[in-house]
Residue, then its C-alpha position, 0 to 999 in steps of 0.5 A: m549501513r548495517a551488515l549481517k552474516l549471510h546465514e542471518v539473512a537466510r534465516q530472516a528470509g525463511g530460506e535454506l542456505h547453500g554456500d558459505g554463510e559467514g560472508s557479510i551482506d550490507g544490502v540487497t539490490s538488482l543483479e546488474l547493480a549488485g556488488a561483492t557485499h550484496l544479496s540479489f535475487l532471481l525472480d525468473a529463469r529468463h534472467r539467469d544469464a544476468a545471474t551468471g554475470t552478477k557480482a552479488a555474494a548470494l542470490l535468493v532463488k526458487a530452486r537451487d541452481p548448481g550452475l551458478p557460482q554464488a551462494q544461494v538461499v532457496v525460498a518458497n516465494v522469492r518476492v516475499a523473501l525479498a520483501r523480508v530481506a529488504a526490510l532489514f536494510h530499509l533506511g526509512r525505518a531509522r528511529e528518532p532518539e528515545g524520548i521527547h525532543p525539546m522542540a516537541i509539544v506533548a500534553s502533560d497527560a499523554t503517555l509514552g511507552a518504553g523506547a518511544g521517540i518524539g521528533p522536533w516540531c511535533r504535537v501530541g494531544r491530551g490523553a494520547r497514548i503512544g506505544a513502546r518503541c514508536s518512532i514519530a518523526e518531525r512535524c507530526s500532529i497526534g490529536d487528543g485521545v489518539v492511541l498508537g500501538d507498539d512499534v508504530t513508525l510515523h514519517p515526517g508530517v503525518t497528521i492523526y486527528p483526535g480519537g484515532r486508533v492505530g494498531h501495532r507495527v503500523e507505518i504511515h508515510t509523509g503527508a498522510v492525514i488520518g481522521v479528516d472529516g468525511y465529505s457528507i453534505a446535506l442538500g436543502d432549500g438553502m446552501p449545502e450543509k456539511i454533516p459533522s463526522l462524529g466517528t473515528v478511524e481504526i487501523d489494525d496491526d501491520v498496515e502500511i499507509f503511503a505518502n499523502v493518503t487521506i482516510a476520513r473518519g466515519t460519520f457516526e461509526a469508525t472507518r476501519i482498515g484491516r490487518a496488513t492492508k497496504i494503501d499506496c500514495l495519493t489514495h482517498v478512503a472516504h467516511n465509513c469505509k471498511l477494508g478487510r485484511g491484506v487489501i492492496i490499493a495502488a496509487f491514485g485510488g478513490l473510495s467513496g463513502s461506505v465502500e466495503i472491500g473484502d480480504g485480499a482484494i487488489l485494486a490497481g492504480r487509479v481505481s474509483v469506487r462508487d459509494h456503498v459498493k461491496i468488493g468481494k474477497g480476493a477480487q482483482i480490479g484493473g487499473a483506471s477502472g470505475i466500480e459502480r456495482d458490487i463485485p463478487d468474491g474472486a472476480a477479475v474486472w477492468g474498465l469504465p464501467a468495470k466488466p469481466v476482464r475477458k469481455e473488456i479485452r474483446l471490447q477494446a479489440i473491437l474499438e480499435k477496429l471501429p475506424e476501419m469498420w466505419r470506412s467500410i460502412l461509408k463505402a457500402a452506403r456510397r455503392e448503394e446510392e450509386a446503384k440506386g442512381 
């Protein structure tokens, strides 16, 4: 495990250090688990009691607290600073040795940038271009003509179909498949026929794609993933989708064909989106929602089908009362029948 001086960690976090900056930090963890060489964090004032008892060498905090004994790194946003600091100690980014492993298969006309590493049992297709300092772990398949930017990390078992384009500093986790054919089916008098996908996939800089995500190539154009977007495990992005910058999609999501999602939109877990729907910039979609129509910029919706959050909460409250309401209706009906009898 690498160790850094606290003043180096504070600089990476973009914070102001209060306390001795010469101490060594070799990890970041919770208040309860922290030891004498760890950095921890105080996300909420409710956890201050835990902060007074932690063994951490230093804390990330929103505002300096003279009552806490540890060194403190004051930052504007604790969660953002935590993300930056955790990346310094992230074991998952360990790189393969530079060069091509003897058990890799690399086409003679493929090109590798300086410091790139190709692990065992990988295949790199004809005309592929691998950028500088890329790390391609074992069992990855890079198709013909694929282009990877600089500092791309592919974890074991990633597949990128021919023609895919991946920007700089992209990380793709185990089992993800980029550029699979889209599910475009023509229905006629006979058996259904698949429409071949002649497009590709374009992934912008700083995107992270988690394990077992599938992104389908466009039918005639490109399926596009915007800069700094994060797509969680077991999500499917269908053909011709267009995702903006900084989109967040939690696990088990499903986007049908030609969906468009605006910059900064957030989709919670298990959200499904109908084909050709547009979700506006900054929209927030609650978990397990079904999106059947366009969502405007900045809207917050939830439910199946999705509705404004406040409306869905009221409907859920009414649903909980339905059994009692039904019993009341039955009693009233019996009284009416008795009165008539």
